C-alpha positions as CSV (number, residue, x, y, z in Angstrom):
1,M,84.8,130.6,151.1
2,V,87.7,131.4,152.7
3,T,87.3,133.2,156.1
4,G,90.2,133.4,158.7
5,G,92.7,131.0,156.1
6,A,89.6,128.3,156.3
7,T,87.6,127.4,153.3
8,W,84.2,126.3,153.8
9,H,82.5,123.3,152.2
10,R,78.4,122.8,152.3
11,G,77.8,120.0,155.1
12,L,81.4,118.6,154.2
13,V,84.7,119.9,155.9
14,A,86.2,123.0,156.7
15,L,90.0,122.8,155.9
16,D,92.0,125.1,157.5
17,P,95.3,124.9,155.9
18,V,97.5,126.9,158.4
19,Q,96.3,124.8,161.4
20,G,96.1,121.8,158.9
21,V,92.6,121.1,160.9
22,A,89.8,119.3,159.1
23,R,85.9,120.0,160.4
24,R,82.7,118.8,159.6
25,E,79.8,121.8,159.3
26,T,76.8,119.9,159.3
27,A,73.2,121.8,158.6
28,A,72.8,122.7,162.1
29,T,76.1,124.6,161.8
30,P,74.5,127.5,159.2
31,W,77.1,129.3,157.5
32,R,76.6,133.4,158.5
33,G,73.2,134.3,156.5
34,G,71.8,131.0,156.8
35,R,73.3,129.9,153.4
36,W,75.8,128.3,152.1
37,P,78.5,130.2,150.0
38,R,80.2,128.6,146.4
39,V,83.4,127.9,147.2
40,H,86.7,127.3,144.7
41,L,89.7,126.0,146.1
42,G,91.7,126.5,142.6
43,R,93.2,124.2,139.7
44,E,93.6,121.0,142.0
45,G,89.6,120.4,142.4
46,A,86.5,121.2,141.0
47,H,83.0,121.2,141.9
48,D,80.2,118.7,140.4
49,G,78.7,120.9,138.4
50,G,76.6,124.4,140.4
51,T,75.8,121.7,143.2
52,G,78.6,123.0,145.7
53,A,80.3,120.0,146.6
54,Y,83.9,119.8,145.7
55,R,85.4,116.5,144.1
56,A,88.7,116.6,144.3
57,P,91.0,115.3,140.7
58,W,91.0,112.0,142.0
59,D,87.2,111.2,142.2
60,R,87.2,112.9,138.8
61,G,88.6,110.2,137.4
62,G,92.2,112.3,136.8
63,G,94.4,109.3,138.7
64,A,95.5,107.4,141.1
65,M,95.7,109.0,145.2
66,P,99.6,108.9,145.7
67,E,99.2,110.9,148.9
68,H,95.6,111.3,150.2
69,V,92.8,109.2,151.3
70,S,88.9,110.0,150.9
71,E,86.3,109.2,153.0
72,R,85.5,106.1,150.5
73,V,88.8,104.5,151.7
74,L,88.3,105.4,155.0
75,K,84.8,103.3,154.8
76,E,86.2,100.4,152.8
77,L,89.1,99.9,155.6
78,L,85.8,99.9,158.2
79,E,83.8,97.8,156.1
80,A,86.9,95.5,156.4
81,F,87.1,95.7,159.9
82,N,83.7,94.8,159.8
83,R,84.5,91.8,158.2
84,H,87.2,91.0,160.4
85,D,88.8,90.6,157.4
86,L,92.5,90.9,158.2
87,D,94.2,90.0,154.6
88,A,91.9,93.1,153.6
89,I,92.5,95.3,156.1
90,M,96.6,94.8,156.2
91,G,96.0,95.7,152.0
92,Y,95.6,99.2,153.5
93,F,98.4,99.5,155.8
94,A,102.4,100.1,155.0
95,D,105.0,98.0,155.3
96,D,106.2,100.2,158.5
97,C,102.9,100.8,159.8
98,V,102.2,101.8,164.0
99,L,99.0,101.0,165.1
100,Y,97.9,102.4,168.9
101,M,95.3,100.8,170.5
102,P,92.8,102.9,172.8
103,R,93.9,100.7,176.1
104,G,97.2,99.5,177.3
105,A,100.0,99.7,179.9
106,G,101.7,103.1,179.2
107,P,99.7,106.5,178.3
108,R,99.1,106.0,174.8
109,G,98.1,102.6,175.0
110,D,99.4,99.5,173.9
111,R,102.0,100.1,170.0
112,Y,102.5,97.9,167.8
113,S,104.7,98.2,165.3
114,G,105.0,96.8,161.5
115,K,103.1,95.1,159.7
116,A,102.4,91.7,161.0
117,A,102.8,92.9,164.5
118,V,100.0,95.0,163.5
119,R,98.4,92.2,162.3
120,A,99.2,90.5,165.3
121,G,97.4,92.9,168.0
122,L,94.3,93.4,165.7
123,A,94.1,89.1,165.5
124,Q,93.9,90.0,169.1
125,R,91.3,92.0,169.4
126,F,88.9,90.3,167.5
127,E,89.4,87.5,170.1
128,G,89.1,89.9,172.6
129,I,85.7,91.2,171.3
130,P,84.5,88.2,169.2
131,D,81.6,90.2,167.5
132,V,83.7,93.5,167.7
133,R,81.4,95.9,164.8
134,Y,81.8,100.0,164.2
135,G,79.0,100.9,163.1
136,D,77.1,104.8,163.3
137,D,80.6,105.7,161.5
138,T,81.6,109.2,160.2
139,H,84.5,109.7,157.9
140,W,86.8,112.7,156.8
141,A,89.2,113.1,154.9
142,C,92.3,115.9,154.3
143,G,95.5,115.5,152.5
144,R,97.1,112.9,154.0
145,L,95.1,112.4,156.5
146,G,91.7,110.6,158.0
147,V,89.7,110.5,160.7
148,S,87.2,107.8,161.2
149,E,84.1,108.3,164.2
150,W,81.9,105.4,164.9
151,T,80.1,103.4,167.6
152,L,82.0,100.3,168.5
153,T,79.3,97.4,169.6
154,G,80.6,93.6,171.0
155,T,80.9,91.7,173.3
156,S,83.7,90.9,175.9
157,A,84.7,88.2,179.0
158,S,83.2,91.3,181.1
159,G,79.9,91.6,178.8
160,R,78.5,93.8,176.4
161,V,80.6,96.6,174.8
162,E,79.0,100.0,173.6
163,V,81.2,102.7,173.0
164,R,82.2,106.0,171.0
165,G,85.3,106.2,169.5
166,V,87.5,107.6,166.9
167,D,90.6,106.7,164.7
168,L,93.3,109.4,163.6
169,L,95.7,108.2,160.0
170,E,97.9,108.7,158.8
171,F,98.5,107.6,155.2
172,E,102.0,107.6,152.5
173,G,101.6,106.4,148.6
174,G,98.0,105.9,149.8
175,K,99.0,103.1,152.8
176,V,97.7,103.4,156.4
177,V,101.6,104.6,158.0
178,R,100.0,105.3,161.5
179,K,96.3,104.7,162.9
180,D,95.9,105.9,166.6
181,S,92.8,104.5,168.4
182,F,90.5,106.6,171.1
183,W,87.1,105.1,173.3
184,K,85.6,106.9,175.7
185,I,86.0,106.2,179.2
186,V,82.8,104.2,180.6
187,G,81.7,103.7,184.1
């Protein structure tokens, strides 16, 4: 169903092509009338045999995803972070990537530009919180943009850390060109 420019998927994402916004809708926020509509999104996607779930062409074996990101890719990237596998993590990043950390001297946090600098910044994060883990995660994807929401847990020099956070990711050619991380302020 298209309402006010938004395309709704059952339990998935509301995509607003005008504003470029993706929102997750759940059973706790049902569509008007208490039931979920079936949606047709045009030639680029298809439903999976009547269940109402949308499947994009690359999820149906229709080729590579040159400019699109999927929830699967976001989950795999987070799993690489949980393994502290810098080689695997950096395999997702473009050569000219930019990373904004949630903390730092400026209002956007510390900024690392280029693959070598991003790798060094992430290595520093793993050293600062050696048992860091991202759990209770949820992922959204819309075109070239991805969002990963998670709870970070670990131990830093100042003690136990548990904080809710989110990564905003931009992809080009299937690689991360910008990752901007945010944490809730605790205490």
